[in-house]
Every structure is written in structure tokens, then in C-alpha cells.
N, C-alpha and C positions, 0 to 999 in steps of 0.2 A: 490602460483601463479608463473608460469614460468617467467623468466626474459625476457624482451623485446629484441629480437635478433638484433633490429636496434640500440640499444645503447651499444652493445657489439662489441668487435673486431670480424670481420667476420672470422670464422674458416672454410674457404672454399678454394678450389683450386684457387690460384692466388688472394685470398681475394675478390672473386666475390660476387655479391649480393646474399644473402641467400634466394632466392625465395621459396625454399621448407620449410623454417622454419617460413615464415612471413604470417600473416593474415592481412586483411584490418584494423583490430582494432589496429594493432601495429603502424600504420603510424602517427596518430595524436599525441599520447603521445611522440613518438620518435622525431617528428619535434619540438614539444614544448620543449623537453629536449635539443636538439641541438641549438635551438634559445637561450635558457638560457645560454648554454655554450659559444656560440658566443658572446652574450652580455657581459658576464664576461671577456672574452678575450679582447674585444674592450674597455671595461671600464679600464682594466689594461693598455692598450696602451694610452688611453686618459689621465689617471690620473698619469701616470708614472712621477717620479721625475727626470728621466734621460733627458739629452738634446735630443730633437727630432732629429732623423736622418732617413735616408732612411730605414735601416734594422729594427730598433725598432718601426717604425711607418708605413711607406708606405708598405714595404714587409710584416710586421707582420699582417697588416690589410687584405692583399690579402689572407692570409692563415687562417684567424680567423674563417671562416665559412665553411671549407672544408667538414666536416661531414654533416652539414646541406645541403650543395649543393648536396652531394651524395644521401642522403635519399630523398630529395624533387625532384631531377631529376628522381630517380627511380619511385616515386609515379606518377608524371605527365607523364612519359613514359608509365607506365602501364595504366594510364587513357586514353591513346590513343590506345594502342595495345591490352588491355584485360580488358575493363571497365565493370562495372555493376552499378545498381542503388546505391548500397552502396558506391562505389568509387566516383560516381558523387556527392553524398551528402557530402562525406568527402572533396572533392575538393572545395566545396562551403565554408567549414570551414577553410581549409588549405590556400587557396589563400589569403584571407584577413590577416591571421597571417603573411605570408611571406611579403606581401606588407607593413604591419605595421612595421615589423622588418627592411625592407630595408629603409623605411622612417626614422625610429629611428636613423639609422646610418648616412645617408647623411644630415639629418637636425639637427644633434647634433652640436651645435655651438662651444662647447669647443673642440670637436674632430676636427672640421674644423680648428680651431685656431692652434691646434697642428700640423696639416698637413701643414699649412702655414709656420710654423717655420722650416720645412725641407728645406734646402737651395740648396741641390745638391743630385745627385744620382751617383752610379758607372758608369763609362764610358763604358757601354755595351748597345747594342741596346734594350734588353728587360728591363733593369733597367731604362733606359732613357724613354722608352715608358710607363712603369708602372707609373713612377713619373708624367709624363704629363697627362696620362689618369685618375689617381686618383684625381688630382686636378680638372680636367674637370668634372668628374663624380659627385663630390660634387656641383660644381657651376652650372652644367646643370640640377641638380635635386633639387635645392631649397636652398642650403646652405646660399645664400646671401639674402633670403627673410625675411620679417618681420614675427612676430609671427602669425598674422592673416592670412597672405598668406600661411605660412607653414601649418597651420591647414586645410585650404581649399585644399591644395595639398594632404594632407593625405586623406581627404574625397574623392577626385577625384580618387586617386590610388586604394582605397578600392572598389569603384564602378566599375572602369575599370576592375579590376580582376574578379569580379563576373559576369559582363556583357560578358566578353570574354568567360568564361566557359559556361554561359547560351547559347551563340551563338552556340558553338560547340555541346552542348548536343541536341539542337533543330535540327541541321543538321543531327546528328546521328539518332535521333528519327524518323525523316521523311524518312531517307534512309532505315532504318530497317522496318518501318511499312508498306511499300508498297509491295504488291505481285501481280504478274500477272500470274495466273494459266492457262496454255494452256491445253485444254482437247482433242483436235482433231489433227490428223496428218497434216491436211491442214494448221494448225497454225504454223507449223515448217518449212514451205517451205523456202529453201535457207540456213537454219542453218546447220553448219557442224556436222558430227556425234558425235565427241567428246563433242561438246557443248550440243547437245541433251542429251547425257548420263549424263553430269553434271547437267543439268536442271531436268532430271528425278530423279537423286539421291537426289537433293535438295527437291523435292516434297515428295519423300519417307521418308526423315528424319522427315517430318511433318505429316506423315501418310496420304498423299494426293495422289490421282491418277492423273497423267498427268505430265506436265513439268512446273517447277516453274522458273519464270523470276523475278529478283529483280533490285533494283537501285544500288547495289554494283558494283563497276567498272568492275569486271571480267564478270558479267552478262550483265550489261547495254551496255557496249561498244561493246561486241561481237554481241549482238542482233541487235543493231543499224547499225552495219557494214554489216550483212549478211541477215537479214530477208527481204524477198520479200514482206511481208505483210505491205503495207504502213499504213493501219489503226492501226495496232498494234505498229508500230514504232511511230506513232503520239501519241498514248495513253501513251507509255513509256516515250517519250520525255516530254510531258506535265507534267507528274508526276515528272520527274527529274528536270525540270526547275522551278517547284513550291516548291522545298525543301526550308525550312525556312519560308514558307508562308502558311502552310497547316492547321494549327489549330489556335484556338484563341490565344494560347501562341506561337507567331511567332517572327521572327527576324526583322520585319520592324521597330518597335519602338526601339528595341535593337540597330540597326545600327544608328539611329538618336541620341540616347543617347551616344553611343560610340564615334561617330564623334564629337558631341558637347563637350563632356568631354575632348577628346584629344586636341581639339582646345583651350579650356579654359586653360588646363594645359600648353600648349605651350605659350599662351599669358601671363600667370602668370610668366613664366620664361623669358619673354622678347622676344619671337619669334613671328613672324607674323602669323605663321601657324604650325600645327603639322609637315607638310612636311619640313618646314624650320628647325625645331628642329631636326628631324631625319637625314636630309641630311647633316647637318653640319659636321658629322663624317664619311661620306661616300666618295667614290672616286668622285662622282658627285658634292658634296659640297653644292649645292643649288637647289631649285625647278626649276629655270629657265633653268639650264643645262639639267635637266631631261625632261622638257617639250619640249625644243628645240630638244633634242635627239629623242624623240618619234615623234614629228611633222616632223622632217627631214626624218626619216624612212618611215613615213606614206606617205609623198609626193612622194617618189620614189616607194613604194610598191603598193599603191592603183591603179594606172593605170594598172599595170601588173596583179594585183588581179582581176580587172574587166574583163580583157581579159580572164583570167583563168575561171572565172564564166560564161562568154559567151560560152566558149568551153563546160563547164559542162552542161549548159542549152541546147545546141544543142544536146549533147549526150543523155540527159534525154528525150528529145522529140522523138528522133529516137528509143531509146532502151526501154523506159518505158512509152512512151506517157504521160509524165509529162510536162505540159505547164509552170508551175510556181513552181520552186524548193522552198521547205520549209525547215526549220531547221532540221526536222526529216528525210529529204532525203539525206542530204549532205554526211554523213559517208558511207551510202549505195552506193551512186553514185560514190564517190571517190574510194571506193574499186573496184567497177565494171569497172570504166574507167582505173584504174591502171592495172587491169588484161589485158584489151584490148590494151592499149597503150604501157605498159612496159612488157607485158607478164609475170607478176608476180602475184602470188597467195599466200597470207599469209598462207593459209591452206597447200599448197604444201611445204612451207618453214618450217612449224612446225616440221616435222620429223627430220630435221637437227639440231634442237635446243632443245633436251631433257634437262631439267633443271639440272640433275646431271652432265651431260657432260659440260654444260655451266659453271657450278660452277668450275669444274676441270680446264676448259680453262682459266677462270679469274684468278685462282690461278697461273697457269703456266705463263700467261702474266705478272702478278705481280712479279713472281720470276725472269723472264728475265729482267724486268725493274729495280727492286729494291732489288733483292736477298731475297725476303720474302718466307717463307715456312708456310704451314697451316696444322696443325695436329688436326684431329677431336677428340673431347673430349666427354666422356659420363658421367663424374662425376661432371661437372659444373652444379649447379642448374639452372633451367629454369622456366619461368612463364607459359609455355604451352608445352605439349608434342611434338608439331610439331617444336619447336624452336631448331635449330642446333647450336652447339658451337664449336669453334676452338681456339687452341693456335697458335698464330702467332710468328714465330721466324725468326732470320736472318740466313745467311749462316753458321755462327759459332754456331748456336743453342742458341743464346742469346734470352731471352724472349723479345718480342716487344709489344704484345697486346693480348687481348682476343676479339674474334669476335663472336657475336650472329647473326643468320640469321633466320628471321621469314617470310615465303614466301606467305602464303595462307590466303584468306579472311575468316572471321567468324563473328558471332554476337559479339558485344562488341569491334570490331576493326574498327577504322575509315578508310575511303577509302584513296586511293593514295599510295604513297611510300615515305619513309623518312629514313634518317640516324639520329641516336641519340647516346648519350654517357651515360653509367651508371657510368663511372668514367673518368675524363679527365687526361691528362698527366701533370706532374710538378716535380720539384726537391724539396725534403724536407728532412732536416736533413741528408744530404749526400746520400739520396736514390733517384733514378730515378723512380718515381711512374708511372707505365705504364698504358695506357688507356684500358678501356673496352667499345667497340664500338658495336653498333647494327644497322643492316639493316632491315627495315620492309617494306614488299611489299604486293601486292594483286594479285598474279599471278593465272592463271587458275590452278585448282587442278589436280592432277593425277587422272586417271580413274582406274577402277578395273583391266584393262589390260595393261595400258601404264603409264609411268612416266609423270609428267607435261611436256607438250610441249609448248615452248614459241613462241609467234609470234614476229615479228621483233621489234615492239614497246615495248614489254615486255623486249626484249633483251637490247635495249638501256636504258630502265628504270633501269635494273639491273646494267649495267655498270655505269650509272649516279650515282646511290646511292653508288656503290663501289668506285667511285671517291671521294665522300664525306668521305667514310670510310677511304680511304688512307690518307686523310688530317688529320683525327683524329689519325690513327694508327701510322703514321710516325712523329707525333709531337715530338719536342725535345726542350722544353723551360723550363724556371725556374718557372714562375709564373702562377698559374692556370687560371687566367682571360685572359691570352694572348696566350694560346696554342691551337693547333688544329684548329677548325673552328671558334674560337673567333677572327674573322677578320671582316673587313669592309663588310657590307652586300652585296654590289654590286661587291665584290670580291669572296664571299663565293661559288658562283656557278661556278667559273672558273674550279676548279679541277673536278667537276662532269661532266660538259659539255665537257671538254677536253677529259676525258676518254671514252666518247661515240664514239670518232673517231675510236677507235680500232675495233668497230663493222663493219666498212666499209672497213677494210684493209685485203686483201687476206692472207697476212702473219700471221695475227692474227686469222682470221676465220679458216684457215687450222688446227689450233691447236685443235679446239673443235667442229666445225660445221660439223659433220659427220652424215650421214643418220642413223636413229635408226635401220633399218633392214639390209641395205647393207654395211654400214660403209664408203660409198663414201663421198668425200668432196662436198661442194656446187658446182654445175657446174658453169663454168665461165660465161655463159650467164645469169644465175640467179644472180650471184654476180654483174654483170654489171647492171642488172635491179635494184638491191638493191641500188646501188650508184645513179642511175637516180632517184629512188624514193625519195631520200633525198631532192632533189630540185624540185620534182614534186608538183605543186600547192603550192610552198613555199611562194609565195606572199600572197596567201589566208591565210596560217597559220601565216604569219607575221602580217597581219592585225588583225587577231583574237587575237594574243598575245598583240599587241599594244592596242587593245580595253580594255583588262584587265588592262593594265598599266595606260591607260587614266582614267578609272573609279576609280582606286585606287587614282590617283593624284587629281581627281575632288573632292573626299571625303576629302582628307587630306591636300589639299592646300587652304582650306577655311580660310579666315581671319575673324576677329571679325565683320566686316561690311557685310559679305556675309550671305545670308539666307541659312539655311540648307534645301535643297529640299527634296521632297519625293523620295523614291527609284526609282519609275517609272519615275519621272520628270528628275532626274539626269541622269539616264541611257539613256533615250530617247535623251537628249541633246548631249550626247557623241556619241551614236550609229548611230544617223541620219547622221553623217558626214562620217562614215566608214563602217556601216553595209551593207553587200553585199546581205542580205536576208531579206524578209519581217519580220517586227516586229510581235511578237505573244503576244496578250493581256494577262495580268495576269501572265506573266512569267518575271523573272528577274535573273540577275547574282549575285547581291550583297547579297541576303539573304542566299546564301550557299557559299559565297566567303571566305572560312575559312582561306586562306592564309593571308588575310589582316585584318580580324576581330577576328581571334582566334590565328593564327600563328604569326610569327614575321615580316611579309612582309608589314605592313602599310607604305605607302609612299616608298615602296621598290619593288613592283612587276616589275618595269622597269628593275630590276637587271638581270632578265633572258636574255633579249636582250643585256644588257650591258655586261654581262659575256660571251655571245655568241661572241660579238666583241672581247673580250680578248682572248677567246678560239681559234678563227680563227687565230689570230696573233701568239699564242703560238704553235698551232699544225703545223703551217708553218715551225717552227724550226725543229720539229720531222720529217716532210716530207722531208726536205732538207738533214737531217743527217741520217735518218733511224729511223723507229718507235721503234726499240729496241737498238738504239745507246746508249752505256754505258755513254758517257760523257754528252749527252743531258739529259738522265734520271737522272744522278747524279746532274746536275744543277737544274733540276726540283724538285728533292727531297729536295734540299736546300730551295726552295720556300715553299714546303709543311711543312717542319720541322719548319720554322720560325714562322708559325701561325700569330698572331697579334703583334709580337714583333717588326716588321719592317713595315713602312708605305707601304700600298698596291701598290701605284704608283711606289715606289722604287723597290719593289720585281718584279713587272711586267717588269719594264724597265731593271732591271739587267738580267732577263731571255731572253727577246726579243731584247733588244737594241733599243726599239721603245716606243713611247707614244701611249696610246689608240687611235684608229683611226676608227671612224664610217664608213669611206669609204669602209672598207673591207666587211661590211654587204651589202652596196649598190652595190658594184661590184659583189658580189655573186648573188644578185637578178637579176641584169641587164645582167649578162653574162651567166646565166643558160640556 
């Protein structure tokens, strides 16, 4: 029997993950093996006869499970980007094992006692931060609990792991199971030619005649934006808004169980709510700060958003004879009014944004800012033939990182876009272990005759995820738990949202945004329209985003005395204050709200607007000094390199010279 490749040293370029050698059956035994190895290392730390100090206890503990982290990260990354029934079944076995192991570590009383014996750490930012965070990690996860409470905590964590996986699998099932087959040309009215071609190709792959529309983002969003068929938009919207509720096995009860268990866990640990537990280590610090932040923005944005919707209603009556706008009308009407008021057409913009040229442009922008170079590789193993790989080097050709890029939707890949890491950066045994970073997107596919052509939203998504990738690639720290994007959650979106700004700058766009056929740069009038588009109906977009944040906080700021409402009751109580459109019965946001029930955003969705506040203040520095100013880029690189080794507030203030100021968001709304 062949040796398991996941328990051997990776004999691959740059020690990358050996996707070409691995089968699903390798993961479970490998994870069990590395759990045992980590347990042995931790036992040696705990039982050591040496006097406990920072290096032999705190630092050693941070490195004890580096192989386990690598293999488990790869597994769960694949479970998002290239999953199947077998992987989902394995996830249900693996998640409880990892949860049990994590609890075994933080609930080990003897290990906690040894950590308490460490009296000091080296006087460096990362050592001081690791010392502080290690003690907090134990105390915040039950080290001080009695035996009965520790056992209950273990039960809760096991259940939470399984419920989170179940939530995501249900959303993916409902997304993939819906198909709307269009059989007549009349059904395609308003749809761009490229989209029609993609829909036809999707139908042909299933040996069907016609045009296939799905709930995957590349299909759903385009159809809702361009289709003139209101009846079909309604059908598609109702299916999309019912994800997570479609079958007997749905997410309604899963949400109640997740919320209840998260609250119980927080209460066990001495916190009033899950939000109080989560926010203690964020820039916001506590639920009241978040609620005040959201409420303050709402008070300023809502009157403006109502005026925007009044304008949209008048436009709908004149152009479409729609007396009452419904939720399946908004994207279509926004696209149409954008064309009329701003003279901008996403389809006219696409030829200026072919994906291969955009990629070259991002690489060039990154070179000008940070001196990075990208060399395409063909010998690095990948998990799907469409995945591209690059070696990232500095100007002296020193190896910096490996970058994977996975652009297109397919079955087995969840919707949305994200950055992830197959290996983080850290220093170990005098070696600077460099990161392996991945960007995963769901862009429109190329057609038979053209490369993939991005719309502007896809362009900003690409820059957004690349901003996250830079945070990972430019990491330069010692300890694995503190490098890259291992930062405060309301700080993690700063690099991604900041990098989006280069999409609006002529100096940056001129690098890559050239017409596919003529080679001409984006015309000045089109560029000006793009900039206006950024704040066009911004208040409406702000209210929508605040609604998500308020729903998140409503679920996760429940105290032990609060009754857990049904999904429909809770959302109705929030949305009646801010929803600008009629409520649609039997639809809800929460049952497919993967960010907060499957991802890491519970009590954290506010961080998108929080990070936007930080981003506005940071980009102001670039605008004052020049978007490619070497000194500004160098100072910003220090922020990225620091990761979580320095307090986020301090990093922000060192770069901007200011404290976070919500007024910058309000000013942008009111001055637009």
C-alpha cells in the first residue's frame, strides 16, 4: 500500500500541496496522524522538567501543530472550492476531531498552569503579542472552568462544528439544484450576447436545448441585472431568496441551534452574549460600539436612501410602467437608470476588461507599489485544471510566495469570492517559511470566441481579493498564529477594500484597461462615469449593508434572558425599520447567510463598513502623496507585513496619524 503523501515531506516545487498525489481518502488518516504528533509535542511542553519560559512553552506551543494546520486548511479550502459528497461526508468526521483536539489543548489544566509560570517574553512586538494572546486564548476558551462546564463546552463545540458544515452544505445543495431552462428567444430579451452564449453552453453540457439559468452568482446576478422579463426575474429571485429553506432538511432549525449554542458557550465563559465574547478582541471592543456605529450610519443614510428610491420609483413608472418596485426589479432598474443618468453601460465596459489583461495590470500595479514580480508556473500541482499558479518574487528575485488563482464557477464550488492560504508565513529554525496564497472567484467564463470579460463589479472583486492576498504574501512575522490575515476581524477587510481604490484611478486603469479590439484606453467620459457610479445610489447600498450587519448582531447579541425568535420574526423586526422595498413572504436572508453561520463573520459583519471607514482614511494618504508614491507604499507595506503582531489600532494610527473616524463615511454620503 502506498504511503500517505500527506504525512511525508512534500517533494513538490516550493513544498506546495501535492494535489496531484492526494485522494480524498488520504485526509482523515493524515489529520489523525498530525493530531497525534501535535498531542505528543504539546505533552512534551506540558511535562517538561525545564523551567517554563517563553521559548520552550509559549513559542513551542504556537509551532506544535503546524503540519496539522496545513493539512486541515487544505481540506477545508477544497471543501469550499472543489467539493463533492465524499468530501462533505469527510468534513462531518474531521470537524469534530479538530474541535475535540482544540478543546483538549485549551482545557488541559496542567498545560495552563505551565503557561501561567511563564513570567515574561522577549521585548519584541510579536513575542509580546503572542504571550498576551496565548494566555487569553486559554482563558477565553474555558481554561478556568470547572470539570462539568468544560465537558459541556466540549459538547457545544462538537455540535457547532457539525451545524456550521450542515448549514453550508444546504446552501450549496439549494444553489446547485435549481435550474431555469429558457426555451424561447423571447425569454432572452435584454440579455447580453455573451451571457446568452454562456447560458446556451451551460444547457448543452447537460444535453438540453435552450438556455440554462442558475442561482450561481455569475448566472443569477447577470440575469437579474439585464432581463426585461419581470416574470422570470421574479421566479429567479424567489428561488434565490428561498435557499436554505427549500427542503425538509433546511437551515431554519440549524440557525436556532447555532445561535442558541453560541450564546450558551459565551455564557459559560462569563460573557453576556456571543457578540460580547467575539468583540472583546476586535477594534470595536464591545456590542454597544458596533450597534452605535450601525445606528449612526443608518440615521444619516436612510433619509438619503429614501430619496434615491423615490427617484427610482419615478423612473420605473415612466420607463417600465411599474407602479410598485419589488425586490426582483431593483438590480434591473438600477442598471437601466445608471445607463441613462451616468451614460454608463457595463456591457460597453467589458471589452476594456479582459481577464488576462486585468491580471497583468494587477501584477504591474503591485510591482510599482511593492516591487513584486509574478512568474507563471506549470509544474505546481493544482486541484483543478483551471487553477493558475505563480511564483512571486521581489526585485532581487528572492522568493516571496506562491499564488494560486481560481477564477470560474463550477459544480462543487461555493458562490462568492475569497482569499485563503494553503500555508501561512512564519520563521522556524532559522528559515523564513513563505506563504502559499489562493484567490477564488466566480467570474463569467470565457466564450468560444473571447476571453473572460469582466464587468466593473467583478473588477473591484478581483482587486478586493488581491488586497487580501497581498496581506498574506507580504507577511513577515515569526509566529504562525500572528502573521498575514491573522488580525482583528474588523481590520482584516482594510487591505482588500483599500486596494479597490486603484480601480477608479486613471493612472492605474491606463496600465491595463484597453479595448480588446482597438487597444484604446477607457475614454475619459467613461472613466468619469465610473467614478460617479461609485457613489450612485450609495445610500441605498449602505442601508442594505447595514441591514445585514443588524441581522447579524440581532442573532448574536442575544443574552440568556432573550427569547430566540424564528428567522422570519427576527428579520421582520430589523427590516421594518430600514427596508426600502415590500417584504416578500416566505423569503429570508439568514438561511443562506453563510458569512455569519458558516464563515467567520458571526458578530462581525459590521466589519465591512468599519473597514470602509479605515480604508477611506488610509487612501486619503495615497491620494495626497500619489497612488504609486514609494514612501507611502513602503509605510503601507509595514502595516501588511506586521499582521497581528501589533495592535490594529496602533498600526492604523501609525500609518494615518489619525484615530478611526465614522464621520468620513457620513461625509461621503452627504457630499456625494
